[in-house]
N, C-alpha and C positions, 0 to 999 in steps of 0.2 A: 504493499498497501503504499509506502516510505516511497520507494521508486516510482510508482505510477503519479504520486503527488509530486515529486518535486525534481529529481533527477531528470525524467523525461521532458520535464518544460525548461530544463540552462540554457539553451540556444535562445529557445523562442522569447526566453523572458532577457536575456541579453541582446535579442534586437529592439526590444523594446524598450529598452533603455541607449538607444541606438548605437550598437556598437560595430567600431570597421571590422575588415574581415582578416587583420590580423591578430584583432581583439575573443574574435569568434575560434581562432586555431587557438589564445589562450584560454578561453571557457575551455576547451574541447580534449586540450592535452595536459597543461598545468595540474588539476585537478584529479584528474588519472594517476599522472607522475606519484605525484605526492601520495597520495590515497597508497600507492604499493609503496613508499617507500614509510608510510605509516604503519604499517601490515607486519613488515617485517620489524619496525623498532619496537611493535607495540607486546612484545614475548617479555624484551627486557624490560621495559618499564612495568610490564603486570607482575614482574618479579618479584616488583617491592610494593605492591599492595597484595590487597585482598581480591578476588576476582570481582567481584559484588561492588566493592568500590569502588573500587578503577572503572567497570561497564557503570555504574551508576552517574561516577563524575561523567566518564565524555558523554553520556546520552544528555545532560542536562548543558553543558558548550556546545552540543550538537545543537540541540533545540533552541539556544539562545542565537546561534547560528545563523537560525531559521529566521527567527523573529526580527534580526540584524535584517536579510534579506526582504524580506516586507518591509521594514519599515524603509528600506533605499526609494522603492514602488513612490514608499506614500509622501516622503520626506524631497525626495531628489536631489541630487549635488551635480556639482558641474564634472566629479571625478566618477558618476556612477557606475561604469564600466569596470571602473579599475578596483575599483570597491568591492565589487559583486565577485570577482574574477576572485580576491584573496578571500571574500565570504567560503564561496564553491573550492577551496582549496582545504580553507576549517572543514567544510560540510563533508568536503568526502575523506578528509585526514580521519577522523574522528570516526565516522562510520567504521574505516577499517581499521583501528585502533580497538574496538572493537569487536569486532567480527571471530579472530578465533577466539576467543576468550568465552561470547556469545552463546558459541559452537561445543567448547566443550563444558560449557555451566551447563547446557540444558540436554548433552549427552551425559552426563550425571545424572542428570535430574529424571530424565525421561527413560523407566524401565525399555531395557533393549524388546523384547518382545512386540512396543508400543512407536517405536523411532518415527517408523513408515505411516500414522496411521494418518499425521496431517496432511498426506499428498492427497488431491481431489483423484477419484475417482477413473474416470478416466488417465491422470500420468499414473495410478496406482497399476490400474490393469497392462499398462504399456511395461513397467519397470519390470513387474514379473512375466515379461514375455523375453525381458531383455537379459 
């Protein structure tokens, strides 16, 4: 749901803010690059905190970034596109900091016999045939 309501619309939002072609390249590439780097760093960073504290801390900051993105549209700025690019980098950074630890946490909570139950029936039956 988060991806469908935010990530998929980053390019459209950048166009709304008046992004140039070069800035569109940054909107597309920089967040992904920093997200990948953040995922590599997440194991090291989380070794200093409890998994739950780390996930909650990162999720709160990610939520603040989303609010800042909305405020950017409401209040505007001369440098709105560059600010948006920086916010998108932070957004993807926090998503990728959380991901490995969220998956490990869910894996430790959900019993092994129930781990695939969240898949929709069509995907579940497809997965069974693979």
